[in-house]
N, C-alpha and C positions, 0 to 999 in steps of 0.2 A: 352462358358467354363468360369464361373463366380465365386468366392470367397464365401466358404462353412465355415459355422461358427460354432461351437458348443459351449456352455458354462455352466456352473453350480457352482455354489456359495454355502457354507456355514459356517455358524457363530458357530464358536467352541471357547466351553468357558474354555479359555487357555489365556495366556497372547501373543502380536504378537512375540517374539524372541525367546520363548520356541517352538512355530508352524514353524518359519519360520526355524527353525533349524532342525528341524525333517521334512519338506519340503525338504530339501538341504542335506539332510544325502540318499545319491543313493545304499551306502555300506547294510546299517544296517537297515534304517524304510522301505524305499520304497519298498523293496521287500514284507515287514507287510501290506500296501497300496491295494496291488493290489489285483484284483479281478480274477474271472474264467478267463475271458475276455483275462489275458495277460498270455503266457508264453516263455519260454523259457530265460529269464531275466537272465542280465550277464550285470558287469560292467567293461570296460574294463580299463576305466584310472581314474584317477582320486577315485571319490567317495564321497567329499563332495563340494556341490557349484561348481562354475565357474570353468569350466577345465574339468568337467565330463565328458565321454564317455559312453555310455551303449548302448545295444540293449534290443531288446525283440522283440515277436511278439504278436498283438492286432488282435484278434480275434473281430471283432466287429459284425459277424453276423455266421451264417453257411456255409455260399461259401466263406466271406469277410474273409481274413487276413493279413494285415499290417505288412511289414517286417521294423520295423522301427531300425534306428541306428543314435541317438540323440546326440546330444554335446552340453552341457550346458554354456549357458553365465548368468550375472547376471547383466545389466543393470545398476538398481540402487535397493537399501537395500527392501527386501521385492517383488523381483521380478526374478523367475528366467523362462528365457527363453530355450526350448528344439527344436534345429531345428531339422529336417529329412533329413541325405546326401541322402536317396533313392528317394524322394517324398518332396511335397515342405510346409510339413504338418511341423506346426510350428507352436507346444504349450509350452501358458502363466501361468506358476501358479505364484497368488499375494498374498501376507498375509500382511494384515493393521491393524491397531488397531484400533475397535471399543466399543461402553462401554459395551457391552456382551464379550469382548473377544477378540479374532481376527476374521476377513471376511476373505476367502479363497475362488479365485475363479480360478476356470480352463478353460483358453478360447485356442479354438484348430483353427487354419486356413489353410486350402487345397485349392489348385486350382482345381475346380470341372470339371468333363467331361463333354464336350457339346451332343447338341443334347438330346433324349427321356429318357438316361441315367443318362445325367447331371440334368434334372428336377427330377427325382426321387432319385435321390443323394441328391440334395439340400434339397429337399419335407422330407426325409424320414433320413439321414443318420446323422441332428445334433439331432434330440430325440434322435437314442439308442444311439451315444455319450454321450449327456449329462446323461444315466441312468446307462453308465459305469461308470463315473465321480464322480455318488452320492455314488454310492458303492465304489470308492476308496474314499473320503469325510468323508462318512462313515468310515468306516476303523480308519481314521488319530481322528475323535473323540476320537474314543475308544482308541488308542494307545496314545494320549493324555492324 
């Protein structure tokens, strides 16, 4: 069993403060960013930034559905960390200023399975999750 990591990033033509505020808005903005891979999304507590608790189902493949119960922390400005209570999955959203506007990065790590299943997970899951996140970042660019 090893760590599995999926990363997607995109430059958004908007000031970092504006993009950070949108990314941190789990109540209003986040539902607009979710692709068809997400369902049953709801905010349980809070709704903006650190302290928010939300849950959703992530349908990564036709057979693979992950029930996520995320708690949000903000270890530094521009960084939100979603820690899943149901698994080892941790998703970090980072928004930083670049000359073109804002660079938004989504990075998810989790403890992969062992054996042959783990080999396939480590080989294929990061690419699939990256495609899902690229869809989310595309919607963020539209919302901005």
